[in-house]
Legacy VTK file of the C-alpha trace (Angstrom):
# vtk DataFile Version 3.0
C-alpha trace
ASCII
DATASET POLYDATA
POINTS 420 float
11.808 -23.921 -24.930
13.333 -22.615 -28.591
15.187 -19.156 -28.429
13.330 -16.628 -30.076
13.749 -14.594 -32.967
15.719 -11.172 -31.793
13.202 -9.365 -33.610
10.438 -11.482 -32.634
10.959 -11.037 -28.661
11.074 -7.000 -29.545
7.655 -7.114 -31.540
6.070 -9.040 -28.606
7.651 -6.880 -26.001
6.113 -3.572 -27.595
2.878 -4.616 -28.800
1.985 -5.916 -25.544
4.047 -3.945 -22.709
3.060 -0.475 -22.475
6.448 -0.135 -20.839
8.606 -1.268 -23.978
6.074 0.116 -26.082
6.951 3.605 -25.121
10.696 2.763 -24.223
10.910 1.575 -27.981
9.001 4.529 -29.461
12.107 5.452 -31.691
13.578 2.394 -32.373
13.243 0.754 -35.716
10.730 -1.234 -36.753
12.764 -4.124 -37.843
15.321 -4.909 -35.176
18.685 -7.031 -36.332
21.004 -6.194 -33.387
21.208 -5.800 -29.931
22.896 -2.581 -30.205
19.640 -0.960 -31.659
18.041 -1.127 -28.391
18.794 0.860 -25.556
19.808 -0.761 -22.339
17.127 -0.905 -19.638
17.140 2.097 -16.721
16.654 0.206 -13.947
14.581 3.052 -12.281
12.296 3.113 -15.077
11.949 -0.791 -15.151
10.752 -1.082 -11.582
8.945 1.535 -11.424
6.630 -0.168 -14.642
6.608 -3.274 -12.694
4.436 -2.480 -9.650
1.555 -4.394 -8.399
-1.297 -3.434 -8.987
-1.518 -1.449 -12.373
1.665 -3.098 -13.774
2.700 -1.989 -17.133
6.002 -4.131 -17.996
3.828 -7.730 -18.417
2.869 -8.751 -21.772
0.263 -10.565 -20.622
-2.233 -11.600 -17.594
-0.791 -13.183 -14.504
-2.522 -16.493 -14.591
0.246 -19.074 -14.568
3.760 -18.371 -12.907
6.266 -18.194 -9.811
6.284 -14.829 -8.602
9.734 -14.111 -6.809
10.987 -11.063 -5.093
13.799 -8.982 -6.430
15.236 -6.579 -3.527
13.177 -3.476 -3.249
12.426 -1.785 0.423
9.640 -3.551 2.632
6.887 -1.061 1.458
7.213 -2.004 -2.357
8.629 -5.314 -2.734
9.931 -6.096 -6.582
7.555 -9.141 -7.540
9.565 -10.938 -10.788
6.762 -13.440 -12.352
8.549 -16.226 -14.484
6.033 -18.143 -16.361
5.570 -22.318 -16.210
7.603 -23.291 -19.359
10.140 -20.627 -18.598
11.112 -21.669 -14.969
11.423 -25.245 -16.323
13.392 -23.761 -19.048
15.619 -22.294 -16.447
16.324 -24.911 -14.546
16.891 -27.663 -16.470
19.852 -24.979 -18.170
20.837 -24.831 -14.655
20.903 -28.319 -14.302
22.820 -29.462 -17.199
25.756 -26.256 -16.081
25.775 -28.072 -12.582
27.669 -31.180 -14.607
30.093 -28.628 -15.591
30.617 -27.274 -12.170
31.517 -31.251 -11.073
28.459 -32.508 -9.816
29.075 -36.455 -10.270
26.193 -39.238 -10.590
24.516 -40.695 -8.094
25.974 -37.618 -5.192
24.165 -36.788 -2.186
23.356 -32.909 -2.451
22.642 -30.810 0.172
20.821 -27.957 -0.533
21.124 -25.217 2.092
19.747 -22.029 -0.030
17.460 -20.106 1.772
13.339 -20.534 1.225
10.602 -18.894 2.236
9.274 -14.870 1.442
9.089 -15.205 -2.131
13.197 -16.426 -2.280
14.032 -18.018 -5.521
17.359 -19.701 -4.923
16.055 -22.862 -2.611
13.527 -23.537 -5.165
15.363 -22.527 -8.366
17.890 -25.049 -7.241
16.263 -27.746 -5.936
14.529 -27.165 -9.681
17.970 -27.640 -10.935
19.167 -30.406 -9.378
15.946 -32.382 -10.237
16.074 -31.782 -13.973
20.341 -32.385 -14.123
20.828 -34.814 -16.882
22.838 -36.956 -14.242
21.447 -39.261 -11.041
21.703 -37.361 -7.507
20.165 -37.084 -4.171
18.755 -34.349 -3.508
18.660 -33.100 0.594
16.274 -29.802 0.916
18.147 -28.661 3.891
17.196 -25.304 3.220
18.603 -22.587 6.555
18.661 -25.301 8.833
20.735 -24.534 11.812
24.418 -24.868 11.175
24.972 -27.812 13.894
22.421 -29.616 11.890
24.135 -29.919 8.875
27.366 -30.648 10.511
25.304 -33.377 12.066
24.011 -34.900 8.320
26.915 -34.091 6.479
28.355 -36.779 8.781
25.481 -38.963 9.510
24.232 -38.955 5.811
27.163 -39.009 4.382
26.785 -36.156 2.273
29.099 -35.755 -0.791
28.200 -32.044 -2.145
27.264 -29.152 0.088
25.296 -26.037 -2.229
25.125 -22.829 -0.947
25.726 -18.962 -0.138
29.535 -18.183 0.914
28.602 -17.111 4.340
26.403 -19.867 5.243
29.014 -22.450 3.560
31.409 -20.900 5.637
29.226 -21.142 8.828
28.852 -24.744 8.348
32.742 -25.169 8.270
33.042 -23.616 10.965
31.037 -25.322 13.204
32.577 -28.415 11.933
36.230 -27.341 12.986
34.737 -25.775 16.399
33.573 -29.869 17.147
37.185 -30.905 15.685
34.803 -33.126 13.467
36.012 -31.730 9.793
34.112 -33.864 6.593
37.205 -35.239 4.242
34.095 -36.996 2.516
32.651 -34.001 0.671
33.802 -33.745 -2.695
32.226 -30.665 -3.942
31.206 -27.080 -2.509
29.041 -25.456 -5.194
28.727 -21.470 -4.098
26.379 -19.155 -5.357
24.467 -15.153 -4.150
27.780 -14.100 -4.104
31.728 -14.388 -5.043
33.634 -16.825 -3.143
36.113 -14.473 -1.641
39.720 -16.090 -1.051
39.567 -14.807 2.750
37.039 -17.946 3.265
39.010 -20.390 1.276
41.256 -21.517 3.953
38.149 -22.382 6.502
36.741 -24.261 3.648
39.595 -26.179 2.759
39.871 -26.890 6.566
36.699 -28.581 6.934
36.179 -30.091 3.620
40.038 -30.645 2.747
39.232 -33.197 -0.132
36.459 -30.948 -1.639
36.143 -28.429 -4.947
35.458 -25.850 -4.904
32.877 -24.507 -7.952
30.426 -21.553 -8.938
26.881 -22.964 -8.861
26.226 -20.436 -11.855
25.001 -17.253 -12.580
21.223 -16.195 -12.444
18.978 -13.490 -10.725
15.148 -12.846 -10.055
14.948 -10.193 -12.112
17.760 -10.807 -15.105
16.679 -14.588 -14.634
19.385 -17.057 -16.270
22.390 -15.596 -17.245
25.601 -17.933 -17.389
26.754 -21.323 -16.099
30.466 -22.132 -14.731
33.270 -22.636 -16.644
36.023 -24.959 -15.279
38.901 -22.629 -14.951
41.127 -24.457 -12.418
41.447 -21.718 -8.966
39.418 -19.174 -11.191
36.334 -19.681 -9.707
34.563 -16.104 -11.432
34.663 -17.389 -14.962
31.422 -17.955 -16.866
29.753 -18.529 -19.847
26.482 -17.519 -21.341
24.260 -20.234 -21.603
23.962 -21.026 -25.254
20.464 -20.247 -27.400
19.395 -19.137 -23.882
20.525 -15.886 -22.829
23.256 -13.419 -24.565
25.605 -11.162 -22.191
27.234 -7.971 -22.766
29.800 -5.903 -21.314
29.494 -2.408 -21.558
31.651 0.671 -20.783
30.242 2.798 -17.687
31.086 5.990 -19.784
30.149 5.777 -23.447
27.365 2.806 -23.258
29.202 0.851 -26.179
29.361 -2.475 -25.488
32.802 -4.026 -24.991
34.851 -6.475 -27.422
38.304 -6.574 -25.692
39.415 -8.950 -23.405
40.583 -7.408 -19.851
38.333 -4.464 -19.809
36.001 -4.168 -17.304
32.405 -3.117 -17.666
28.402 -3.558 -16.745
27.029 -6.942 -17.342
23.739 -6.440 -19.483
21.985 -9.173 -20.177
19.283 -10.352 -22.796
16.736 -13.688 -22.504
16.090 -15.324 -25.395
12.948 -16.983 -24.099
11.580 -14.939 -21.326
8.286 -13.231 -22.983
5.973 -12.437 -19.669
8.424 -9.911 -18.680
10.911 -9.352 -21.143
14.537 -9.191 -20.352
16.193 -7.090 -23.115
19.434 -5.527 -22.626
18.571 -5.474 -19.207
21.676 -4.263 -16.266
22.127 -7.249 -14.296
23.917 -4.969 -11.745
27.627 -6.662 -12.044
30.946 -6.152 -13.874
32.978 -8.332 -15.406
35.531 -8.797 -18.511
36.195 -10.623 -21.077
38.657 -13.714 -20.604
38.491 -14.449 -24.288
39.144 -12.515 -27.751
35.924 -14.084 -29.111
34.153 -12.663 -26.218
32.539 -15.615 -24.886
33.572 -16.063 -21.508
33.631 -13.520 -19.000
35.513 -13.033 -15.275
32.928 -11.178 -12.686
34.547 -8.553 -11.073
32.094 -7.159 -8.715
29.152 -5.864 -8.351
28.515 -2.286 -10.546
26.681 1.470 -9.984
23.246 -0.196 -10.196
23.511 -1.341 -6.582
25.855 -3.326 -3.807
25.635 -6.715 -2.815
26.806 -7.106 0.886
26.776 -10.962 1.502
24.069 -11.970 0.428
21.916 -8.748 0.966
20.964 -6.409 -2.130
21.095 -2.928 -1.288
19.862 -0.738 -4.647
21.317 2.658 -4.578
17.836 4.125 -6.056
15.913 2.732 -3.150
18.028 3.156 -0.372
18.318 7.126 -1.200
14.944 7.119 -1.723
14.605 5.982 1.956
17.507 8.492 2.997
15.769 11.393 1.242
12.271 10.754 3.009
14.024 10.722 6.542
15.918 13.765 5.698
13.065 16.914 5.814
15.842 19.795 6.015
17.260 18.343 2.870
20.791 18.098 4.552
22.006 15.076 1.965
23.431 16.515 -1.123
24.786 13.201 -2.396
25.477 9.540 -1.368
27.928 6.887 -2.108
28.286 3.212 -1.237
31.370 1.793 -0.181
31.924 -1.898 -0.204
34.676 -2.860 2.434
35.678 -6.412 3.824
37.697 -7.027 6.679
38.032 -9.887 9.530
35.919 -12.305 6.463
32.962 -10.512 6.476
31.144 -7.693 3.880
30.633 -4.249 5.541
28.600 -1.407 3.855
29.426 2.115 4.583
26.869 4.967 2.869
29.084 8.343 2.486
26.392 11.637 2.776
27.745 14.153 1.045
26.609 17.738 3.382
27.397 21.134 2.547
27.287 22.617 5.942
30.235 23.661 8.025
29.905 21.329 10.097
28.693 17.558 9.465
24.789 17.371 10.671
23.856 16.053 14.259
24.361 12.348 15.391
20.787 11.839 15.895
19.894 12.821 12.141
22.673 10.458 11.232
21.087 7.602 13.595
17.621 8.550 12.723
18.622 7.679 8.885
20.769 4.716 9.531
17.870 2.996 11.512
15.531 3.853 8.584
17.485 2.204 6.068
17.962 -1.069 8.376
13.523 -0.584 8.382
13.733 -0.796 4.690
16.351 -3.553 4.168
15.373 -6.019 7.591
17.781 -8.678 5.451
20.594 -6.368 6.734
19.299 -6.662 9.975
18.958 -10.211 10.166
22.328 -11.354 8.177
23.667 -8.776 10.970
22.341 -10.468 13.599
24.135 -13.753 12.948
27.518 -12.148 12.065
27.287 -13.050 8.486
28.039 -9.503 7.773
29.021 -6.219 9.540
26.436 -3.600 10.641
25.815 -0.523 8.546
28.048 2.660 9.087
26.896 6.043 7.865
29.401 8.777 7.711
29.341 12.631 6.804
31.562 14.196 4.306
32.046 17.135 2.417
29.955 16.658 -0.646
33.338 17.684 -2.383
34.961 14.790 -0.806
32.523 12.106 -2.780
34.593 10.453 -5.255
33.974 10.782 -8.964
35.019 9.398 -12.134
37.642 11.197 -13.251
37.154 11.408 -17.215
33.435 12.446 -16.760
32.723 14.217 -13.244
30.209 11.604 -12.470
29.638 10.543 -8.945
30.124 6.823 -8.432
27.495 5.474 -6.459
29.163 2.215 -5.766
32.975 1.855 -4.818
34.023 -1.292 -4.189
36.791 -1.681 -1.856
36.558 -5.599 -1.401
40.292 -7.379 -2.206
40.153 -8.634 -5.820
41.174 -12.246 -4.098
LINES 1 421
420 0 1 2 3 4 5 6 7 8 9 10 11 12 13 14 15 16 17 18 19 20 21 22 23 24 25 26 27 28 29 30 31 32 33 34 35 36 37 38 39 40 41 42 43 44 45 46 47 48 49 50 51 52 53 54 55 56 57 58 59 60 61 62 63 64 65 66 67 68 69 70 71 72 73 74 75 76 77 78 79 80 81 82 83 84 85 86 87 88 89 90 91 92 93 94 95 96 97 98 99 100 101 102 103 104 105 106 107 108 109 110 111 112 113 114 115 116 117 118 119 120 121 122 123 124 125 126 127 128 129 130 131 132 133 134 135 136 137 138 139 140 141 142 143 144 145 146 147 148 149 150 151 152 153 154 155 156 157 158 159 160 161 162 163 164 165 166 167 168 169 170 171 172 173 174 175 176 177 178 179 180 181 182 183 184 185 186 187 188 189 190 191 192 193 194 195 196 197 198 199 200 201 202 203 204 205 206 207 208 209 210 211 212 213 214 215 216 217 218 219 220 221 222 223 224 225 226 227 228 229 230 231 232 233 234 235 236 237 238 239 240 241 242 243 244 245 246 247 248 249 250 251 252 253 254 255 256 257 258 259 260 261 262 263 264 265 266 267 268 269 270 271 272 273 274 275 276 277 278 279 280 281 282 283 284 285 286 287 288 289 290 291 292 293 294 295 296 297 298 299 300 301 302 303 304 305 306 307 308 309 310 311 312 313 314 315 316 317 318 319 320 321 322 323 324 325 326 327 328 329 330 331 332 333 334 335 336 337 338 339 340 341 342 343 344 345 346 347 348 349 350 351 352 353 354 355 356 357 358 359 360 361 362 363 364 365 366 367 368 369 370 371 372 373 374 375 376 377 378 379 380 381 382 383 384 385 386 387 388 389 390 391 392 393 394 395 396 397 398 399 400 401 402 403 404 405 406 407 408 409 410 411 412 413 414 415 416 417 418 419
């Protein structure tokens, strides 16, 4: 699918989507630069992308694949991709797998998740199918770790593709069985950053395997970027030419960043999605340019749009709504996510600001914690299998919540995880 000119994308969006018609009400009739468009507000975007009464779509939902992105159990966030959009995305991603290290004829075990509208397994399966080189696809999905460990040896698996915690669980199983797998040549991870504290485990189980990002995409933002072979730095990516435009935007000013090494929010424009236009959409991550021409960037972690604990997405506004709905006496006067990592696993602490002389009672804290878990069942299941730490809540004086020293604005997400 050829990329559409920016002006054609904008015209199509505001002519056929009520959401974009309102958003671009004051945008010039002729748009020649992305900076003429506002960065999309997540809350407004997903408020318009409801089912039924959708105000975001540019046409009827008659031929599409529908995936789920975050959301609470009561109001899941669905993102449809037309047939041609999906094929183009997985074709581009498949070509990126070669850059990631995929070689002709390799047997690839796809360990990503399937079902319940998850896109990971199907997206990677499609990318392997459309890759420009021969490969043998092993659609394993979320089989037990023992099953995968046996498959690695019995079928002679060359490549493992999956989320970091799943890959590390398989590695741990192999080591417990005293059956490392030196025949595995490549480990492809996706869905989260591969932190350095997992590398020794993977190296022990797969001593001859190269490590690489499988690429950068999401259900809502869509196709974003492919991996760049960069030695030991596995966070460097490049936007797919003629398909996506990646901007890094300053947190305070909202202006594009053009200087290497300066962190900013990742903002994505998709040049071929038209059923759900993606025009200056915050991907929820932070990154920095690694070159003066602003073509390659290094992912740094999640932005203030939300937190990602292991593979569990925790959007700040969704969690805020849940907490406030279970706080009838309005004890909460601010909240802040603190992402931490210890013992090789991610954990989330939610700080709740209060203005009373003493913190609210423990019973309320437990009610709030349970409400969040009820709304985010993936957090419960990932905790149960030991992939992440249990959710923690703590009350602090409102003044103790961390703010931006320049603007005084509350920092909704603080990422205290190690940079490496």
